Structures are given as structure tokens and as C-alpha cells.
C-alpha positions, -999 to 999 in steps of 0.1 A, spaced: 31 -161 -295 -6 -166 -298 -26 -137 -283 -52 -162 -270 -26 -177 -247 -15 -144 -232 -29 -125 -203 -38 -92 -219 -69 -78 -202 -76 -48 -223 -104 -23 -213 -124 3 -230 -123 27 -201 -94 39 -179 -96 35 -141 -116 63 -125 -87 76 -105 -62 76 -134 -49 111 -141 -17 105 -161 -19 94 -197 6 66 -190 -16 53 -162 -47 54 -183 -31 37 -213 -11 10 -195 -41 0 -174 -64 0 -205 -39 -20 -226 -35 -47 -200 1 -39 -189 -5 -33 -152 -29 -43 -125 -32 -25 -91 -29 -47 -60 -33 -18 -36 -24 19 -35 11 23 -49 16 -15 -54 13 -29 -89 15 -62 -108 33 -61 -141 14 -83 -165 30 -102 -193 33 -74 -218 48 -49 -192 72 -76 -180 85 -82 -215 91 -44 -218 109 -44 -184 131 -73 -194 142 -55 -226 150 -23 -206 170 -45 -182 189 -61 -210 198 -26 -224 210 -16 -190 231 -47 -185 247 -42 -219 257 -6 -213 268 -13 -177 290 -41 -190 306 -17 -215 312 8 -186 331 -19 -167 304 -24 -140 296 -59 -126 261 -71 -115 253 -85 -81 223 -85 -58 216 -73 -23 188 -83 0 157 -60 1 153 -67 38 180 -48 56 191 -46 93 182 -12 108 216 -11 127 235 -1 96 212 27 88 214 39 123 251 39 120 250 61 89 224 84 105 197 79 78 174 57 99 161 89 115 168 115 87 153 95 58 118 104 69 84 87 68 90 70 35 111 44 52 94 11 58 103 -1 93 95 -36 107 106 -61 133 112 -98 131 99 -124 156 129 -117 179 121 -80 180 151 -71 158 146 -40 137 147 -41 99 138 -19 70 128 -25 34 155 -10 13 146 22 -4 183 25 -16 215 6 -8 244 29 -1 250 15 34 248 -21 23 272 -18 -6 296 2 16 295 -25 42 304 -52 17 333 -32 4 345 -23 39 347 -60 48 360 -72 14 385 -47 0 416 -37 20 440 -23 -6 438 4 -33 451 -23 -57 416 -38 -58 401 -5 -69 384 10 -89 353 -11 -87 318 -5 -99 290 -29 -88 253 -26 -96 220 -44 -91 185 -45 -106 162 -48 -76 128 -38 -62 129 -8 -38 104 2 -12 93 37 -2 62 44 18 49 72 -4 23 94 12 4 99 -20 11 72 -46 -2 85 -79 1 84 -116 1 46 -118 36 32 -117 52 66 -119 51 70 -81 46 38 -62 55 22 -29 74 -7 -47 94 -2 -79 124 -16 -97 156 3 -98 191 1 -111 214 12 -84 252 12 -91 281 22 -68 316 31 -76 345 27 -52 379 43 -59 410 52 -40 409 89 -48 388 117 -63 405 114 -97 392 78 -98 357 89 -88 357 116 -116 366 89 -142 340 64 -130 313 92 -128 320 102 -164 317 65 -175 284 62 -157 271 94 -171 278 82 -207 263 48 -199 231 65 -188 230 87 -219 234 55 -240 206 37 -221 181 66 -224 190 70 -261 184 33 -268 150 32 -250 139 62 -272 135 89 -246 138 126 -250 156 137 -218 177 165 -203 207 162 -180 204 188 -153 222 200 -122 205 186 -91 206 185 -54 218 154 -36 191 155 -10 191 125 14 217 107 -6 245 128 7 275 141 -12 280 173 -30 278 169 -68 249 153 -87 232 153 -120 196 143 -127 183 128 -159 148 141 -165 122 133 -192 101 164 -201 64 155 -197 33 175 -186 27 150 -157 62 154 -144 64 164 -107 97 182 -111 103 216 -127 132 217 -152 149 251 -155 166 253 -188 177 275 -217 181 271 -254 218 269 -247 238 246 -224 221 254 -190 197 229 -173 190 224 -136 161 214 -114 143 242 -96 160 235 -62 194 239 -77 189 266 -104 205 300 -103 203 331 -124 226 360 -130 225 386 -102 210 418 -116 206 438 -84 219 474 -83 231 491 -51 206 517 -39 223 550 -28 196 568 -8 206 582 25 194 560 54 163 576 70 152 573 106 138 539 117 101 543 123 74 519 136 40 520 119 7 503 124 -3 480 96 -35 463 108 -45 433 86 -13 434 65 0 398 66 15 395 31 42 415 13 16 430 -11 -7 440 18 22 456 37 33 475 6 -3 488 1 -6 498 37 27 516 38 25 530 3 58 514 -8 70 493 -36 68 456 -28 105 451 -36 113 474 -7 95 451 17 115 425 35 99 391 36 110 374 68 106 336 68 112 317 100 124 281 100 136 254 124 168 237 111 176 202 124 214 202 129 217 169 146 199 145 169 176 166 192 195 198 181 175 225 163 186 260 151 160 288 147 167 305 114 152 337 98 156 340 60 152 375 45 140 379 10 132 409 -13 95 415 -19 77 385 -33 108 365 -41 103 329 -30 126 311 -5 145 281 -19 145 259 11 169 235 -4 195 262 -8 190 274 27 193 238 41 225 233 21 240 266 33 233 256 69 245 220 65 212 210 81 197 175 81 162 190 77 144 223 74 108 230 84 88 262 85 84 272 122 50 269 138 31 300 151 40 289 186 77 288 178 76 322 161 59 336 192 85 320 215 116 334 197 102 366 181 72 375 201 49 378 171 32 357 144 39 352 107 30 383 88 46 406 113 80 391 117 113 409 110 150 410 118 151 442 140 160 434 176 163 396 170 186 379 194 217 359 185 200 326 192 183 331 159 206 328 128 197 354 101 203 346 65 196 371 37 193 367 -1 220 387 -19 193 409 -34 186 422 1 222 434 4 217 463 -21 185 477 -5 183 508 16 154 520 38 135 488 38 102 479 55 99 448 76 78 432 103 83 447 137 78 415 157 47 431 170 15 418 155 -1 444 132 31 466 130 60 472 106 92 491 107 101 514 78 136 527 69 153 496 83 189 492 72 214 464 74 240 467 102 225 499 117 191 483 126 196 446 122 224 421 115 227 395 88 249 365 96 252 352 61 243 365 26 238 341 -3 216 329 -32 185 317 -13 158 324 -38 138 305 -64 147 316 -99 119 329 -121 111 322 -157 125 348 -180 155 356 -159 190 353 -173 207 320 -167 245 316 -161 249 308 -198 235 343 -207 202 330 -221 166 335 -208 154 308 -184 125 286 -194 105 262 -173 90 228 -182 78 198 -162 99 167 -161 99 131 -148 131 121 -129 143 89 -146 179 88 -133 203 104 -109 241 102 -105 260 114 -74 295 120 -64 292 109 -28 329 113 -19 337 99 15 302 106 29 294 70 37 329 55 38 339 78 66 308 71 88 309 34 81 347 29 82 353 17 47 390 23 43 419 9 22 457 11 23 469 37 -2 501 37 -22 520 50 8 506 23 31 483 47 49 446 41 57 424 63 35 386 65 31 372 49 0 358 75 -24 323 67 -36 298 75 -63 263 62 -67 241 60 -98 204 52 -101 177 46 -128 140 41 -121 135 11 -143 97 7 -139 91 44 -140 109 45 -174 78 28 -188 57 56 -176 81 83 -189 81 67 -224 44 63 -224 39 99 -214 61 111 -243 49 87 -270 13 75 -263 -15 90 -284 -53 90 -281 -55 54 -294 -30 38 -270 6 31 -264 34 36 -289 66 16 -280 100 21 -295 110 -12 -311 140 -15 -288 118 -22 -258 84 -31 -274 69 -64 -261 69 -77 -297 83 -64 -330 52 -72 -351 15 -78 -344 0 -102 -370 -38 -100 -373 -58 -124 -395 -91 -105 -399 -113 -136 -399 -99 -167 -383 -127 -187 -399 -111 -180 -433 -85 -208 -440 -66 -187 -465 -61 -159 -440 -51 -182 -412 -26 -199 -435 -10 -167 -447 -9 -154 -411 9 -186 -400 33 -185 -430 42 -148 -424 46 -154 -387 70 -183 -393 91 -163 -418 94 -134 -393 103 -156 -364 128 -175 -385 144 -141 -391 147 -135 -354 118 -112 -349 92 -114 -320 57 -118 -332 23 -117 -315 -5 -133 -335 -41 -123 -328 -58 -157 -332 -88 -146 -312 -124 -151 -325 -131 -114 -323 -145 -88 -347 -119 -70 -368 -127 -37 -351 -119 -51 -317 -86 -66 -329 -75 -33 -345 -85 -12 -314 -66 -36 -291 -36 -36 -314 -34 2 -313 -39 1 -276 -11 -24 -270 13 -3 -291 35 -28 -310 55 -9 -336 43 -27 -367 10 -44 -375 4 -69 -404 -32 -73 -414 -41 -104 -433 -75 -98 -449 -93 -101 -482 -62 -101 -504 -47 -130 -485 -56 -153 -515 -35 -130 -537 -6 -132 -514 -9 -95 -503 -10 -82 -467 -12 -47 -453 15 -33 -430 7 -4 -406 33 17 -387 18 23 -353 36 56 -346 25 74 -378 -5 54 -389 10 50 -424 0 18 -443 14 0 -473 5 -32 -491 32 -58 -498 35 -93 -511 40 -120 -486 74 -128 -501 86 -93 -494 72 -91 -458 105 -99 -440 127 -75 -459 100 -48 -456 96 -53 -419 134 -52 -413 137 -19 -433 108 -3 -414 122 -14 -380 156 0 -389 140 33 -399 120 34 -366 151 26 -345 170 55 -362 141 78 -354 140 66 -318 177 73 -311 176 108 -327 165 123 -294 170 160 -287 201 168 -267 200 169 -234 
């Protein structure tokens, strides 16, 4: 392919709003073009990369026994109302109406649609198990699209769905998909971790997330040097609290003017911060127009893990109560809230570290006042104890090793949905005993276009992109230094033909540009190997440069094909030696 015939609008400067390395480099290298906030065009080089990622995905999904199909992106709202997600999914859902005022959405994911197809197509367990998937654009109305194509309003995604007659079948399909995902991420050259995750709006109970460590990542990966890895919302640590044995003292109310935080209350009362109860007040959505006020008690400056609280309650959503709601139920404002005297209309949850404390201080539900010597059962009730806190770096994980934090980009997620959707939408089959039973489901997703960002974040350098050969837009970049020199053009053409005849993809820079411009653009584009045809062309010698390392070597034109193949094999072996996960 001649470079002069391709659309590769390289730039010297990155867009002014570009924060992430991947955004800067892909925009500069002419891979992506922004149409509007969160909406991108994938220019020829990027589209070639995407197609190669898709082919790897198809290959591994085929091996796992999955079959490809395609759903519409425009979906009737009725099905999402039936599942309950039309209201619970949130503001990210694109909603629209047709000319006859019928309600539709642009699909952000397709659990309901696939369930509907199976419901109306499969009636017997004999037709199961079945795994179907699609590669399709998704639409989510992100409030703050950022980091280029890493978080946009439209993106391509692999979404796969398994349907089985029982849980054992789900476990088998889940394991096959997990291995397929590992194979996919290995083949595209990513360093990644497989972590315990929360299912969120997808439903179901069990899920794992595939995350690519990167500074720009919006997720926190909690991990150890052993086997433990989880996202922050799901992570737990070993309980190290010790029961206090002091005698309960008399409850006493004290003025604490201006003390709105745990540290301020501790200073005002002359107490250790870990003896102060932090009382967080939430409103939990338990169903349509049904809300439950909830107080969550934490030790000192421990941070509430809202995902754990929401899961413990089985709530559809959890939001921090407003000052007006706090005043309505508790008679005070945040900073002076506490559990003493709280009525049964408010559910009280407490972290397990609270359970071992004696003679605590807490807000008195009277602005500017706190109780001291408050004790569980005598002075206030707790409806449920549990792990409701965010873990902290350095704590001991379940595997006995110290917890570490790093940032990560979510690149894939797999869920054991169970009967979450089949029950609501009525997807049933006759089992071996002739009885109707809900189909057991799993769902599995990969952010195809965001993979490009994740790879660029991990591999790009100051000079540009560095693509693994498995997904690079071309295998080799051939650059005749001076296209006015007939011997250079001839050698470049001869070398290109030899490489293409050997099955390799070659981009030839035939532009009438200075050598410096060509070399800079070549580094920016990030093709794995570059062949420079220069002054020694007349002697039948060219220079090969490895983009990733910057190493160069001179070879005779007769040896180019074999040398390139050897180098590509070495690069592919390096790409797949990713750290485990």
C-alpha cells in the first residue's frame, strides 16, 4: 500500500484537550478524528487495527464454541421496561421516539434482546447449551467523555451470551469464555489482570473484570504479589479488629461547636479518631417510587463502600441523603448525625469494625453536639453488621499478602447472570423431566475500540505508537529516503514485492517529503519494523529498525524477507509473554 494513497493526517501537536497518552498519540498519528464530544471517526490505520482485533476475537470465540450474529442497535423501550432497566440504567441511556411516538433506545448492551430471541426460539433443554455473540457499536450518553476513545458515547463492543439448562452448564460456558478472553488479551499483547468485580447494572451475582494497568485508568485495581486481585468496590481485607473490654460508661451529651468531621470531633472531645462513629445517611431505592432511609456506621475515618452497602440491601440505587432528608428523618444535618434514638423507619448498618468498639462517640442528631460513651444495644441498635468499608493499601488481603493499589482500564467483563433476565422476561425451556425451568445465563463483554487505547497507554513512547505485530496496521514500513533516486525507488519496490509475496502487509512511504519528516511519521504511526532504503541501495543493502527498541541492523536485500520473519517471530513471542494476571 502506497502511503500517498492513504488518509493518514499526522500532526506535530496533540489536541489541546488531550490528557491521555493514547489520545495524544492516536490523534497525532492520524488514527482518530473527533466528530463531537465522545464521538469519533476511526481513520484507515485505526480501522485496520480494529479489524485485526476483531479477527482475533472471532478466532478465539469460534474455538470456544460461540457463534456470531448481530442485533439491531435501535431497540424498543418496552423490553427494557419489562426487565426494569429502562428506569434503573440511569442517564447514560439514549432515549428517543419514532414518528409514531413509540419509544426506543440506542443499545448500551443487549441482555434483553438476546434473551427475547432465545425465549421465542428455544423450547427444550436439548437445544442447549448455546453461546451467541456480536461485534457491534454501543451507545452510552457519558456525562464526561474523555481520554479520546477510552470513554466515548459510541464504541464497538464484543458482547456474548451463554444460555444453559442449569448452573453446571453455566459454569462450563463461563470457564470457556474466561479462557477465550485470556487468549484474546494475550494475542493482542496486553499486560492485564483478572479481578473480582461487582456486577452493577448488569445483574447477577458473580463476575470478573479484565483490567489493563495504566496510569490513566479510571478504576483502582486492588492486588497482591500473590493470587488476589479485585476492583476497589469488591475488594476485602482480613479483619484485624480486637474486642475492647472497657466497662460501658454513662452516655453523655457534649457540645462540639464547629466539629463536622471525624477529626474535628476527635479533637473537640479529646478522643482517638477510631473511637468516633462516622454516621453516613443514604436513601436506597428499593423499587419503583420506594425508598429506604439507611444509616451506615463506620469506625473513625474508614470510608464507606457504597457498592457493598447497595448489594447488602439489594437496592436498585443508593444515593447520599440531602441535608433536607437528614433533617426530616434525624432532626440534624451531616456532621452531627448518629444512631442514638433513631426510629425503626431508618435501617442501621454497621461495619464489622464497629462491633468491637466500646464507649464510642457519635453525633447526637442535634447540630453542634455529640454523645460520648455510646454503646451498641444499650444506646442504639444495629440492624445488620457486615463489611461495608473501602480497603486501604497495606492491609492484608485474603491471600495473606499486603494489598497494593494501581490504576487500570477495564477492557473486559464476564458475568454469571443466572436467571436474572430469563425469570423477568420469561425465557424458559422444558427440562429432562418435562418441567418448565428458567434458562441460566452468562454474559461476556470486551470493549473492542477501547482496547486500542489500553494498548497505546501501555506501549506508546515519546515518539509515538508502538503496535504489537498481531494487530499493527502493517507489518513493515518501507521508506525510500529520496524518491527522486531511481536506485532507491527500485530497491524499495523490489523489497516490497518480496515481502508481499511472502504474505506480509507493507506500507511504502512514496511521498515527496524530507527524510526527517518520513522518519518522524514512521515512529508516530508505530508499525513494528521499518526498512530504510538509502545511500547503500546501490550496493543492495538496506537498514531495518525495530520500532519498539530502536535497534537497527543492515542487511542485504536478498536476506530481507528471512530477517523480517525472524524479527516478527521474536516480537510476537515478546508480546505474548505478558505478566500473569
